[in-house]
PDB file with SEQRES, HELIX, SHEET and CRYST1 records, atoms N, CA, C and O in Angstrom:
SEQRES   1 A   84  MET PRO ALA ILE LEU PHE LEU ASN GLY TRP ARG PHE PHE          
SEQRES   2 A   84  PHE TYR ALA ASN GLU ASN ASN GLU PRO ILE HIS ILE HIS          
SEQRES   3 A   84  ALA GLN LYS ALA GLU SER GLU GLY LYS PHE TRP ILE LYS          
SEQRES   4 A   84  GLU ALA GLU PHE GLU ILE GLU GLU ALA TRP SER TYR ASN          
SEQRES   5 A   84  MET GLY PRO LYS ASP LYS ARG ASP VAL ARG GLN ILE ILE          
SEQRES   6 A   84  PHE SER HIS PHE GLU TYR ILE ILE GLU GLN TRP ASN GLU          
SEQRES   7 A   84  PHE GLN ASN LYS LYS SER                                      
HELIX    1 AA1 PRO A   55  SER A   67  1                                  13    
HELIX    2 AA2 PHE A   69  LYS A   83  1                                  15    
SHEET    1 AA1 5 ALA A   3  LEU A   7  0                                        
SHEET    2 AA1 5 TRP A  10  PHE A  13 -1                                        
SHEET    3 AA1 5 HIS A  24  LYS A  29 -1                                        
SHEET    4 AA1 5 SER A  32  LYS A  39 -1                                        
SHEET    5 AA1 5 GLU A  44  TYR A  51 -1                                        
CRYST1    1.000    1.000    1.000  90.00  90.00  90.00 P 1           1          
ATOM      1  N   MET A   1     -23.015-173.149-122.572  1.00  0.00           N  
ATOM      2  CA  MET A   1     -24.047-173.752-123.388  1.00  0.00           C  
ATOM      3  C   MET A   1     -25.017-174.529-122.498  1.00  0.00           C  
ATOM      4  O   MET A   1     -25.052-175.759-122.550  1.00  0.00           O  
ATOM      5  N   PRO A   2     -25.792-173.835-121.694  1.00  0.00           N  
ATOM      6  CA  PRO A   2     -26.683-174.561-120.783  1.00  0.00           C  
ATOM      7  C   PRO A   2     -27.828-175.261-121.520  1.00  0.00           C  
ATOM      8  O   PRO A   2     -28.543-174.652-122.315  1.00  0.00           O  
ATOM      9  N   ALA A   3     -27.979-176.535-121.237  1.00  0.00           N  
ATOM     10  CA  ALA A   3     -29.102-177.302-121.775  1.00  0.00           C  
ATOM     11  C   ALA A   3     -30.257-177.190-120.781  1.00  0.00           C  
ATOM     12  O   ALA A   3     -30.062-177.319-119.573  1.00  0.00           O  
ATOM     13  N   ILE A   4     -31.454-176.949-121.300  1.00  0.00           N  
ATOM     14  CA  ILE A   4     -32.602-176.775-120.401  1.00  0.00           C  
ATOM     15  C   ILE A   4     -33.642-177.877-120.545  1.00  0.00           C  
ATOM     16  O   ILE A   4     -34.469-178.064-119.652  1.00  0.00           O  
ATOM     17  N   LEU A   5     -33.615-178.611-121.656  1.00  0.00           N  
ATOM     18  CA  LEU A   5     -34.573-179.698-121.883  1.00  0.00           C  
ATOM     19  C   LEU A   5     -33.897-180.838-122.631  1.00  0.00           C  
ATOM     20  O   LEU A   5     -33.060-180.615-123.506  1.00  0.00           O  
ATOM     21  N   PHE A   6     -34.271-182.057-122.273  1.00  0.00           N  
ATOM     22  CA  PHE A   6     -33.875-183.254-123.016  1.00  0.00           C  
ATOM     23  C   PHE A   6     -35.147-184.067-123.233  1.00  0.00           C  
ATOM     24  O   PHE A   6     -35.659-184.681-122.297  1.00  0.00           O  
ATOM     25  N   LEU A   7     -35.658-184.072-124.462  1.00  0.00           N  
ATOM     26  CA  LEU A   7     -36.901-184.780-124.761  1.00  0.00           C  
ATOM     27  C   LEU A   7     -36.814-185.499-126.102  1.00  0.00           C  
ATOM     28  O   LEU A   7     -36.368-184.932-127.099  1.00  0.00           O  
ATOM     29  N   ASN A   8     -37.247-186.753-126.109  1.00  0.00           N  
ATOM     30  CA  ASN A   8     -37.314-187.547-127.343  1.00  0.00           C  
ATOM     31  C   ASN A   8     -35.993-187.527-128.117  1.00  0.00           C  
ATOM     32  O   ASN A   8     -35.991-187.523-129.348  1.00  0.00           O  
ATOM     33  N   GLY A   9     -34.889-187.514-127.401  1.00  0.00           N  
ATOM     34  CA  GLY A   9     -33.569-187.505-128.029  1.00  0.00           C  
ATOM     35  C   GLY A   9     -33.070-186.123-128.397  1.00  0.00           C  
ATOM     36  O   GLY A   9     -31.925-185.976-128.824  1.00  0.00           O  
ATOM     37  N   TRP A  10     -33.902-185.109-128.241  1.00  0.00           N  
ATOM     38  CA  TRP A  10     -33.526-183.725-128.562  1.00  0.00           C  
ATOM     39  C   TRP A  10     -32.976-183.045-127.325  1.00  0.00           C  
ATOM     40  O   TRP A  10     -33.489-183.219-126.220  1.00  0.00           O  
ATOM     41  N   ARG A  11     -31.929-182.273-127.526  1.00  0.00           N  
ATOM     42  CA  ARG A  11     -31.346-181.430-126.474  1.00  0.00           C  
ATOM     43  C   ARG A  11     -31.642-179.981-126.853  1.00  0.00           C  
ATOM     44  O   ARG A  11     -31.324-179.548-127.960  1.00  0.00           O  
ATOM     45  N   PHE A  12     -32.244-179.241-125.944  1.00  0.00           N  
ATOM     46  CA  PHE A  12     -32.584-177.841-126.169  1.00  0.00           C  
ATOM     47  C   PHE A  12     -31.687-176.988-125.285  1.00  0.00           C  
ATOM     48  O   PHE A  12     -31.568-177.229-124.084  1.00  0.00           O  
ATOM     49  N   PHE A  13     -31.054-175.983-125.897  1.00  0.00           N  
ATOM     50  CA  PHE A  13     -30.033-175.236-125.168  1.00  0.00           C  
ATOM     51  C   PHE A  13     -29.866-173.824-125.713  1.00  0.00           C  
ATOM     52  O   PHE A  13     -30.391-173.472-126.770  1.00  0.00           O  
ATOM     53  N   PHE A  14     -29.114-173.025-124.950  1.00  0.00           N  
ATOM     54  CA  PHE A  14     -28.729-171.670-125.342  1.00  0.00           C  
ATOM     55  C   PHE A  14     -27.217-171.636-125.511  1.00  0.00           C  
ATOM     56  O   PHE A  14     -26.497-172.401-124.869  1.00  0.00           O  
ATOM     57  N   TYR A  15     -26.744-170.756-126.368  1.00  0.00           N  
ATOM     58  CA  TYR A  15     -25.317-170.454-126.459  1.00  0.00           C  
ATOM     59  C   TYR A  15     -25.056-169.199-125.636  1.00  0.00           C  
ATOM     60  O   TYR A  15     -25.847-168.256-125.677  1.00  0.00           O  
ATOM     61  N   ALA A  16     -23.971-169.180-124.902  1.00  0.00           N  
ATOM     62  CA  ALA A  16     -23.647-168.043-124.038  1.00  0.00           C  
ATOM     63  C   ALA A  16     -23.103-166.849-124.815  1.00  0.00           C  
ATOM     64  O   ALA A  16     -23.130-165.731-124.302  1.00  0.00           O  
ATOM     65  N   ASN A  17     -22.616-167.048-126.018  1.00  0.00           N  
ATOM     66  CA  ASN A  17     -21.933-165.971-126.739  1.00  0.00           C  
ATOM     67  C   ASN A  17     -22.789-165.314-127.822  1.00  0.00           C  
ATOM     68  O   ASN A  17     -22.242-164.721-128.751  1.00  0.00           O  
ATOM     69  N   GLU A  18     -24.086-165.402-127.729  1.00  0.00           N  
ATOM     70  CA  GLU A  18     -24.974-164.781-128.712  1.00  0.00           C  
ATOM     71  C   GLU A  18     -25.591-163.529-128.101  1.00  0.00           C  
ATOM     72  O   GLU A  18     -26.774-163.496-127.763  1.00  0.00           O  
ATOM     73  N   ASN A  19     -24.780-162.531-127.974  1.00  0.00           N  
ATOM     74  CA  ASN A  19     -25.200-161.292-127.314  1.00  0.00           C  
ATOM     75  C   ASN A  19     -26.255-160.544-128.115  1.00  0.00           C  
ATOM     76  O   ASN A  19     -26.229-160.516-129.346  1.00  0.00           O  
ATOM     77  N   ASN A  20     -27.177-159.943-127.385  1.00  0.00           N  
ATOM     78  CA  ASN A  20     -28.174-159.028-127.948  1.00  0.00           C  
ATOM     79  C   ASN A  20     -29.097-159.644-128.991  1.00  0.00           C  
ATOM     80  O   ASN A  20     -29.684-158.912-129.788  1.00  0.00           O  
ATOM     81  N   GLU A  21     -29.243-160.946-129.009  1.00  0.00           N  
ATOM     82  CA  GLU A  21     -30.199-161.568-129.927  1.00  0.00           C  
ATOM     83  C   GLU A  21     -31.529-161.743-129.204  1.00  0.00           C  
ATOM     84  O   GLU A  21     -31.550-161.907-127.984  1.00  0.00           O  
ATOM     85  N   PRO A  22     -32.628-161.709-129.932  1.00  0.00           N  
ATOM     86  CA  PRO A  22     -33.937-161.968-129.302  1.00  0.00           C  
ATOM     87  C   PRO A  22     -34.004-163.400-128.770  1.00  0.00           C  
ATOM     88  O   PRO A  22     -33.112-164.213-129.013  1.00  0.00           O  
ATOM     89  N   ILE A  23     -35.065-163.683-128.052  1.00  0.00           N  
ATOM     90  CA  ILE A  23     -35.230-165.019-127.455  1.00  0.00           C  
ATOM     91  C   ILE A  23     -35.203-166.083-128.551  1.00  0.00           C  
ATOM     92  O   ILE A  23     -35.889-165.971-129.567  1.00  0.00           O  
ATOM     93  N   HIS A  24     -34.407-167.100-128.324  1.00  0.00           N  
ATOM     94  CA  HIS A  24     -34.344-168.235-129.255  1.00  0.00           C  
ATOM     95  C   HIS A  24     -33.806-169.451-128.513  1.00  0.00           C  
ATOM     96  O   HIS A  24     -33.267-169.344-127.411  1.00  0.00           O  
ATOM     97  N   ILE A  25     -33.962-170.587-129.133  1.00  0.00           N  
ATOM     98  CA  ILE A  25     -33.496-171.858-128.564  1.00  0.00           C  
ATOM     99  C   ILE A  25     -32.861-172.673-129.674  1.00  0.00           C  
ATOM    100  O   ILE A  25     -33.292-172.627-130.826  1.00  0.00           O  
ATOM    101  N   HIS A  26     -31.828-173.422-129.308  1.00  0.00           N  
ATOM    102  CA  HIS A  26     -31.193-174.349-130.234  1.00  0.00           C  
ATOM    103  C   HIS A  26     -31.673-175.751-129.887  1.00  0.00           C  
ATOM    104  O   HIS A  26     -31.888-176.069-128.717  1.00  0.00           O  
ATOM    105  N   ALA A  27     -31.840-176.585-130.901  1.00  0.00           N  
ATOM    106  CA  ALA A  27     -32.234-177.980-130.707  1.00  0.00           C  
ATOM    107  C   ALA A  27     -31.243-178.853-131.453  1.00  0.00           C  
ATOM    108  O   ALA A  27     -30.886-178.559-132.593  1.00  0.00           O  
ATOM    109  N   GLN A  28     -30.797-179.929-130.811  1.00  0.00           N  
ATOM    110  CA  GLN A  28     -29.823-180.831-131.437  1.00  0.00           C  
ATOM    111  C   GLN A  28     -30.163-182.277-131.097  1.00  0.00           C  
ATOM    112  O   GLN A  28     -30.507-182.618-129.965  1.00  0.00           O  
ATOM    113  N   LYS A  29     -30.052-183.102-132.119  1.00  0.00           N  
ATOM    114  CA  LYS A  29     -30.244-184.544-131.959  1.00  0.00           C  
ATOM    115  C   LYS A  29     -29.334-185.215-132.975  1.00  0.00           C  
ATOM    116  O   LYS A  29     -29.509-185.044-134.182  1.00  0.00           O  
ATOM    117  N   ALA A  30     -28.368-185.971-132.491  1.00  0.00           N  
ATOM    118  CA  ALA A  30     -27.386-186.623-133.367  1.00  0.00           C  
ATOM    119  C   ALA A  30     -26.760-185.586-134.304  1.00  0.00           C  
ATOM    120  O   ALA A  30     -26.136-184.635-133.832  1.00  0.00           O  
ATOM    121  N   GLU A  31     -26.910-185.747-135.591  1.00  0.00           N  
ATOM    122  CA  GLU A  31     -26.304-184.836-136.574  1.00  0.00           C  
ATOM    123  C   GLU A  31     -27.245-183.718-137.017  1.00  0.00           C  
ATOM    124  O   GLU A  31     -26.931-182.967-137.940  1.00  0.00           O  
ATOM    125  N   SER A  32     -28.389-183.611-136.363  1.00  0.00           N  
ATOM    126  CA  SER A  32     -29.375-182.589-136.727  1.00  0.00           C  
ATOM    127  C   SER A  32     -29.345-181.457-135.712  1.00  0.00           C  
ATOM    128  O   SER A  32     -29.216-181.687-134.510  1.00  0.00           O  
ATOM    129  N   GLU A  33     -29.467-180.226-136.214  1.00  0.00           N  
ATOM    130  CA  GLU A  33     -29.491-179.076-135.315  1.00  0.00           C  
ATOM    131  C   GLU A  33     -30.281-177.940-135.960  1.00  0.00           C  
ATOM    132  O   GLU A  33     -30.320-177.801-137.183  1.00  0.00           O  
ATOM    133  N   GLY A  34     -30.900-177.147-135.118  1.00  0.00           N  
ATOM    134  CA  GLY A  34     -31.634-175.983-135.614  1.00  0.00           C  
ATOM    135  C   GLY A  34     -31.702-174.901-134.565  1.00  0.00           C  
ATOM    136  O   GLY A  34     -31.496-175.144-133.376  1.00  0.00           O  
ATOM    137  N   LYS A  35     -31.996-173.697-135.028  1.00  0.00           N  
ATOM    138  CA  LYS A  35     -32.160-172.539-134.153  1.00  0.00           C  
ATOM    139  C   LYS A  35     -33.539-171.960-134.444  1.00  0.00           C  
ATOM    140  O   LYS A  35     -33.917-171.778-135.601  1.00  0.00           O  
ATOM    141  N   PHE A  36     -34.291-171.671-133.373  1.00  0.00           N  
ATOM    142  CA  PHE A  36     -35.668-171.231-133.512  1.00  0.00           C  
ATOM    143  C   PHE A  36     -35.902-169.975-132.691  1.00  0.00           C  
ATOM    144  O   PHE A  36     -35.633-169.942-131.490  1.00  0.00           O  
ATOM    145  N   TRP A  37     -36.413-168.933-133.361  1.00  0.00           N  
ATOM    146  CA  TRP A  37     -36.768-167.687-132.685  1.00  0.00           C  
ATOM    147  C   TRP A  37     -38.080-167.906-131.944  1.00  0.00           C  
ATOM    148  O   TRP A  37     -38.992-168.557-132.453  1.00  0.00           O  
ATOM    149  N   ILE A  38     -38.163-167.361-130.745  1.00  0.00           N  
ATOM    150  CA  ILE A  38     -39.367-167.453-129.924  1.00  0.00           C  
ATOM    151  C   ILE A  38     -40.022-166.072-129.924  1.00  0.00           C  
ATOM    152  O   ILE A  38     -39.453-165.106-129.415  1.00  0.00           O  
ATOM    153  N   LYS A  39     -41.202-165.990-130.491  1.00  0.00           N  
ATOM    154  CA  LYS A  39     -41.937-164.719-130.509  1.00  0.00           C  
ATOM    155  C   LYS A  39     -42.979-164.772-129.405  1.00  0.00           C  
ATOM    156  O   LYS A  39     -44.094-165.260-129.589  1.00  0.00           O  
ATOM    157  N   GLU A  40     -42.580-164.254-128.259  1.00  0.00           N  
ATOM    158  CA  GLU A  40     -43.395-164.382-127.052  1.00  0.00           C  
ATOM    159  C   GLU A  40     -44.769-163.742-127.208  1.00  0.00           C  
ATOM    160  O   GLU A  40     -45.776-164.377-126.895  1.00  0.00           O  
ATOM    161  N   ALA A  41     -44.833-162.516-127.677  1.00  0.00           N  
ATOM    162  CA  ALA A  41     -46.104-161.787-127.766  1.00  0.00           C  
ATOM    163  C   ALA A  41     -47.093-162.461-128.710  1.00  0.00           C  
ATOM    164  O   ALA A  41     -48.302-162.423-128.483  1.00  0.00           O  
ATOM    165  N   GLU A  42     -46.579-163.074-129.762  1.00  0.00           N  
ATOM    166  CA  GLU A  42     -47.443-163.715-130.759  1.00  0.00           C  
ATOM    167  C   GLU A  42     -47.663-165.206-130.490  1.00  0.00           C  
ATOM    168  O   GLU A  42     -48.429-165.855-131.202  1.00  0.00           O  
ATOM    169  N   PHE A  43     -46.987-165.761-129.453  1.00  0.00           N  
ATOM    170  CA  PHE A  43     -46.987-167.202-129.206  1.00  0.00           C  
ATOM    171  C   PHE A  43     -46.673-167.934-130.514  1.00  0.00           C  
ATOM    172  O   PHE A  43     -47.436-168.781-130.977  1.00  0.00           O  
ATOM    173  N   GLU A  44     -45.523-167.576-131.090  1.00  0.00           N  
ATOM    174  CA  GLU A  44     -45.118-168.109-132.392  1.00  0.00           C  
ATOM    175  C   GLU A  44     -43.648-168.498-132.353  1.00  0.00           C  
ATOM    176  O   GLU A  44     -42.872-168.007-131.533  1.00  0.00           O  
ATOM    177  N   ILE A  45     -43.294-169.388-133.255  1.00  0.00           N  
ATOM    178  CA  ILE A  45     -41.916-169.857-133.412  1.00  0.00           C  
ATOM    179  C   ILE A  45     -41.540-169.667-134.870  1.00  0.00           C  
ATOM    180  O   ILE A  45     -42.330-169.954-135.769  1.00  0.00           O  
ATOM    181  N   GLU A  46     -40.331-169.183-135.095  1.00  0.00           N  
ATOM    182  CA  GLU A  46     -39.831-169.031-136.455  1.00  0.00           C  
ATOM    183  C   GLU A  46     -38.473-169.713-136.559  1.00  0.00           C  
ATOM    184  O   GLU A  46     -37.590-169.485-135.732  1.00  0.00           O  
ATOM    185  N   GLU A  47     -38.313-170.538-137.566  1.00  0.00           N  
ATOM    186  CA  GLU A  47     -37.028-171.211-137.767  1.00  0.00           C  
ATOM    187  C   GLU A  47     -35.998-170.201-138.261  1.00  0.00           C  
ATOM    188  O   GLU A  47     -36.208-169.536-139.275  1.00  0.00           O  
ATOM    189  N   ALA A  48     -34.893-170.091-137.544  1.00  0.00           N  
ATOM    190  CA  ALA A  48     -33.790-169.220-137.963  1.00  0.00           C  
ATOM    191  C   ALA A  48     -32.935-169.952-138.990  1.00  0.00           C  
ATOM    192  O   ALA A  48     -32.593-169.402-140.036  1.00  0.00           O  
ATOM    193  N   TRP A  49     -32.595-171.201-138.677  1.00  0.00           N  
ATOM    194  CA  TRP A  49     -31.859-172.056-139.597  1.00  0.00           C  
ATOM    195  C   TRP A  49     -31.952-173.490-139.091  1.00  0.00           C  
ATOM    196  O   TRP A  49     -32.287-173.741-137.933  1.00  0.00           O  
ATOM    197  N   SER A  50     -31.653-174.407-139.973  1.00  0.00           N  
ATOM    198  CA  SER A  50     -31.592-175.810-139.565  1.00  0.00           C  
ATOM    199  C   SER A  50     -30.563-176.525-140.417  1.00  0.00           C  
ATOM    200  O   SER A  50     -30.269-176.121-141.543  1.00  0.00           O  
ATOM    201  N   TYR A  51     -30.030-177.582-139.864  1.00  0.00           N  
ATOM    202  CA  TYR A  51     -29.058-178.409-140.561  1.00  0.00           C  
ATOM    203  C   TYR A  51     -29.459-179.865-140.381  1.00  0.00           C  
ATOM    204  O   TYR A  51     -29.586-180.354-139.259  1.00  0.00           O  
ATOM    205  N   ASN A  52     -29.653-180.540-141.487  1.00  0.00           N  
ATOM    206  CA  ASN A  52     -29.929-181.976-141.471  1.00  0.00           C  
ATOM    207  C   ASN A  52     -31.223-182.321-140.728  1.00  0.00           C  
ATOM    208  O   ASN A  52     -31.326-183.383-140.114  1.00  0.00           O  
ATOM    209  N   MET A  53     -32.201-181.427-140.784  1.00  0.00           N  
ATOM    210  CA  MET A  53     -33.502-181.670-140.154  1.00  0.00           C  
ATOM    211  C   MET A  53     -34.563-181.809-141.231  1.00  0.00           C  
ATOM    212  O   MET A  53     -34.757-180.906-142.044  1.00  0.00           O  
ATOM    213  N   GLY A  54     -35.241-182.933-141.232  1.00  0.00           N  
ATOM    214  CA  GLY A  54     -36.336-183.140-142.168  1.00  0.00           C  
ATOM    215  C   GLY A  54     -37.620-182.522-141.629  1.00  0.00           C  
ATOM    216  O   GLY A  54     -37.644-182.016-140.507  1.00  0.00           O  
ATOM    217  N   PRO A  55     -38.681-182.561-142.421  1.00  0.00           N  
ATOM    218  CA  PRO A  55     -39.965-181.987-141.991  1.00  0.00           C  
ATOM    219  C   PRO A  55     -40.485-182.576-140.670  1.00  0.00           C  
ATOM    220  O   PRO A  55     -41.026-181.847-139.839  1.00  0.00           O  
ATOM    221  N   LYS A  56     -40.321-183.886-140.476  1.00  0.00           N  
ATOM    222  CA  LYS A  56     -40.796-184.503-139.228  1.00  0.00           C  
ATOM    223  C   LYS A  56     -39.997-183.994-138.037  1.00  0.00           C  
ATOM    224  O   LYS A  56     -40.565-183.709-136.984  1.00  0.00           O  
ATOM    225  N   ASP A  57     -38.684-183.879-138.197  1.00  0.00           N  
ATOM    226  CA  ASP A  57     -37.856-183.336-137.118  1.00  0.00           C  
ATOM    227  C   ASP A  57     -38.308-181.928-136.748  1.00  0.00           C  
ATOM    228  O   ASP A  57     -38.432-181.600-135.568  1.00  0.00           O  
ATOM    229  N   LYS A  58     -38.551-181.110-137.747  1.00  0.00           N  
ATOM    230  CA  LYS A  58     -38.972-179.728-137.495  1.00  0.00           C  
ATOM    231  C   LYS A  58     -40.326-179.685-136.792  1.00  0.00           C  
ATOM    232  O   LYS A  58     -40.532-178.877-135.887  1.00  0.00           O  
ATOM    233  N   ARG A  59     -41.243-180.550-137.203  1.00  0.00           N  
ATOM    234  CA  ARG A  59     -42.558-180.618-136.535  1.00  0.00           C  
ATOM    235  C   ARG A  59     -42.394-181.040-135.078  1.00  0.00           C  
ATOM    236  O   ARG A  59     -43.000-180.457-134.179  1.00  0.00           O  
ATOM    237  N   ASP A  60     -41.565-182.063-134.856  1.00  0.00           N  
ATOM    238  CA  ASP A  60     -41.336-182.555-133.493  1.00  0.00           C  
ATOM    239  C   ASP A  60     -40.742-181.464-132.606  1.00  0.00           C  
ATOM    240  O   ASP A  60     -41.187-181.267-131.475  1.00  0.00           O  
ATOM    241  N   VAL A  61     -39.749-180.765-133.116  1.00  0.00           N  
ATOM    242  CA  VAL A  61     -39.098-179.705-132.350  1.00  0.00           C  
ATOM    243  C   VAL A  61     -40.078-178.580-132.061  1.00  0.00           C  
ATOM    244  O   VAL A  61     -40.145-178.089-130.934  1.00  0.00           O  
ATOM    245  N   ARG A  62     -40.836-178.169-133.066  1.00  0.00           N  
ATOM    246  CA  ARG A  62     -41.820-177.105-132.858  1.00  0.00           C  
ATOM    247  C   ARG A  62     -42.850-177.519-131.799  1.00  0.00           C  
ATOM    248  O   ARG A  62     -43.231-176.709-130.953  1.00  0.00           O  
ATOM    249  N   GLN A  63     -43.293-178.767-131.846  1.00  0.00           N  
ATOM    250  CA  GLN A  63     -44.271-179.240-130.867  1.00  0.00           C  
ATOM    251  C   GLN A  63     -43.681-179.194-129.454  1.00  0.00           C  
ATOM    252  O   GLN A  63     -44.360-178.787-128.511  1.00  0.00           O  
ATOM    253  N   ILE A  64     -42.432-179.606-129.307  1.00  0.00           N  
ATOM    254  CA  ILE A  64     -41.778-179.561-127.998  1.00  0.00           C  
ATOM    255  C   ILE A  64     -41.652-178.112-127.521  1.00  0.00           C  
ATOM    256  O   ILE A  64     -41.936-177.806-126.363  1.00  0.00           O  
ATOM    257  N   ILE A  65     -41.225-177.227-128.423  1.00  0.00           N  
ATOM    258  CA  ILE A  65     -41.083-175.815-128.043  1.00  0.00           C  
ATOM    259  C   ILE A  65     -42.433-175.243-127.611  1.00  0.00           C  
ATOM    260  O   ILE A  65     -42.518-174.581-126.576  1.00  0.00           O  
ATOM    261  N   PHE A  66     -43.481-175.489-128.386  1.00  0.00           N  
ATOM    262  CA  PHE A  66     -44.803-174.985-128.014  1.00  0.00           C  
ATOM    263  C   PHE A  66     -45.267-175.559-126.678  1.00  0.00           C  
ATOM    264  O   PHE A  66     -45.882-174.852-125.880  1.00  0.00           O  
ATOM    265  N   SER A  67     -44.978-176.829-126.430  1.00  0.00           N  
ATOM    266  CA  SER A  67     -45.388-177.464-125.175  1.00  0.00           C  
ATOM    267  C   SER A  67     -44.656-176.892-123.966  1.00  0.00           C  
ATOM    268  O   SER A  67     -45.145-176.980-122.840  1.00  0.00           O  
ATOM    269  N   HIS A  68     -43.488-176.308-124.200  1.00  0.00           N  
ATOM    270  CA  HIS A  68     -42.665-175.776-123.109  1.00  0.00           C  
ATOM    271  C   HIS A  68     -42.366-174.291-123.319  1.00  0.00           C  
ATOM    272  O   HIS A  68     -41.345-173.787-122.851  1.00  0.00           O  
ATOM    273  N   PHE A  69     -43.244-173.608-124.011  1.00  0.00           N  
ATOM    274  CA  PHE A  69     -43.045-172.221-124.422  1.00  0.00           C  
ATOM    275  C   PHE A  69     -42.698-171.305-123.242  1.00  0.00           C  
ATOM    276  O   PHE A  69     -41.681-170.612-123.270  1.00  0.00           O  
ATOM    277  N   GLU A  70     -43.535-171.306-122.218  1.00  0.00           N  
ATOM    278  CA  GLU A  70     -43.314-170.427-121.065  1.00  0.00           C  
ATOM    279  C   GLU A  70     -42.048-170.807-120.314  1.00  0.00           C  
ATOM    280  O   GLU A  70     -41.299-169.937-119.870  1.00  0.00           O  
ATOM    281  N   TYR A  71     -41.809-172.097-120.173  1.00  0.00           N  
ATOM    282  CA  TYR A  71     -40.594-172.559-119.484  1.00  0.00           C  
ATOM    283  C   TYR A  71     -39.339-172.086-120.210  1.00  0.00           C  
ATOM    284  O   TYR A  71     -38.388-171.640-119.569  1.00  0.00           O  
ATOM    285  N   ILE A  72     -39.325-172.178-121.533  1.00  0.00           N  
ATOM    286  CA  ILE A  72     -38.170-171.740-122.318  1.00  0.00           C  
ATOM    287  C   ILE A  72     -37.935-170.238-122.112  1.00  0.00           C  
ATOM    288  O   ILE A  72     -36.795-169.804-121.941  1.00  0.00           O  
ATOM    289  N   ILE A  73     -39.001-169.458-122.130  1.00  0.00           N  
ATOM    290  CA  ILE A  73     -38.868-168.012-121.919  1.00  0.00           C  
ATOM    291  C   ILE A  73     -38.331-167.719-120.515  1.00  0.00           C  
ATOM    292  O   ILE A  73     -37.454-166.871-120.348  1.00  0.00           O  
ATOM    293  N   GLU A  74     -38.854-168.414-119.519  1.00  0.00           N  
ATOM    294  CA  GLU A  74     -38.364-168.233-118.147  1.00  0.00           C  
ATOM    295  C   GLU A  74     -36.887-168.567-118.047  1.00  0.00           C  
ATOM    296  O   GLU A  74     -36.116-167.829-117.433  1.00  0.00           O  
ATOM    297  N   GLN A  75     -36.494-169.678-118.650  1.00  0.00           N  
ATOM    298  CA  GLN A  75     -35.086-170.094-118.608  1.00  0.00           C  
ATOM    299  C   GLN A  75     -34.195-169.101-119.358  1.00  0.00           C  
ATOM    300  O   GLN A  75     -33.083-168.806-118.919  1.00  0.00           O  
ATOM    301  N   TRP A  76     -34.686-168.585-120.490  1.00  0.00           N  
ATOM    302  CA  TRP A  76     -33.934-167.576-121.256  1.00  0.00           C  
ATOM    303  C   TRP A  76     -33.684-166.339-120.377  1.00  0.00           C  
ATOM    304  O   TRP A  76     -32.559-165.849-120.280  1.00  0.00           O  
ATOM    305  N   ASN A  77     -34.755-165.848-119.741  1.00  0.00           N  
ATOM    306  CA  ASN A  77     -34.626-164.651-118.910  1.00  0.00           C  
ATOM    307  C   ASN A  77     -33.672-164.886-117.742  1.00  0.00           C  
ATOM    308  O   ASN A  77     -32.848-164.027-117.428  1.00  0.00           O  
ATOM    309  N   GLU A  78     -33.782-166.032-117.108  1.00  0.00           N  
ATOM    310  CA  GLU A  78     -32.887-166.378-116.012  1.00  0.00           C  
ATOM    311  C   GLU A  78     -31.435-166.427-116.491  1.00  0.00           C  
ATOM    312  O   GLU A  78     -30.539-165.898-115.832  1.00  0.00           O  
ATOM    313  N   PHE A  79     -31.211-167.059-117.632  1.00  0.00           N  
ATOM    314  CA  PHE A  79     -29.874-167.192-118.204  1.00  0.00           C  
ATOM    315  C   PHE A  79     -29.292-165.812-118.550  1.00  0.00           C  
ATOM    316  O   PHE A  79     -28.120-165.550-118.282  1.00  0.00           O  
ATOM    317  N   GLN A  80     -30.099-164.944-119.138  1.00  0.00           N  
ATOM    318  CA  GLN A  80     -29.635-163.608-119.496  1.00  0.00           C  
ATOM    319  C   GLN A  80     -29.318-162.786-118.247  1.00  0.00           C  
ATOM    320  O   GLN A  80     -28.352-162.023-118.239  1.00  0.00           O  
ATOM    321  N   ASN A  81     -30.117-162.932-117.203  1.00  0.00           N  
ATOM    322  CA  ASN A  81     -29.874-162.194-115.956  1.00  0.00           C  
ATOM    323  C   ASN A  81     -28.586-162.645-115.286  1.00  0.00           C  
ATOM    324  O   ASN A  81     -27.885-161.826-114.690  1.00  0.00           O  
ATOM    325  N   LYS A  82     -28.259-163.927-115.371  1.00  0.00           N  
ATOM    326  CA  LYS A  82     -27.023-164.447-114.789  1.00  0.00           C  
ATOM    327  C   LYS A  82     -25.801-163.931-115.530  1.00  0.00           C  
ATOM    328  O   LYS A  82     -24.739-163.751-114.935  1.00  0.00           O  
ATOM    329  N   LYS A  83     -25.950-163.694-116.825  1.00  0.00           N  
ATOM    330  CA  LYS A  83     -24.821-163.207-117.634  1.00  0.00           C  
ATOM    331  C   LYS A  83     -24.500-161.749-117.328  1.00  0.00           C  
ATOM    332  O   LYS A  83     -23.368-161.308-117.526  1.00  0.00           O  
ATOM    333  N   SER A  84     -25.480-161.006-116.851  1.00  0.00           N  
ATOM    334  CA  SER A  84     -25.303-159.558-116.627  1.00  0.00           C  
ATOM    335  C   SER A  84     -24.478-159.272-115.401  1.00  0.00           C  
ATOM    336  O   SER A  84     -24.239-158.109-115.075  1.00  0.00           O  
TER     337      SER A  84                                                      
END                                                                             
């Protein structure tokens, strides 16, 4: 479960056991967690699911993801290559 970002109390990470899924990132802060699909070609984010995240939390997470969009994709690719 490598964490790649820690910002504003949020931890952004990947799970190692999610084989063959498209690019996505998990975000966790205290009792709140969510999974967000990264649509690289469209420069878009889609919420896969969330738990205990209010609208402000979701906005904050989306803003962080957009601010680090390319970095997250680079880290995803690096992580996937290491698993192979």
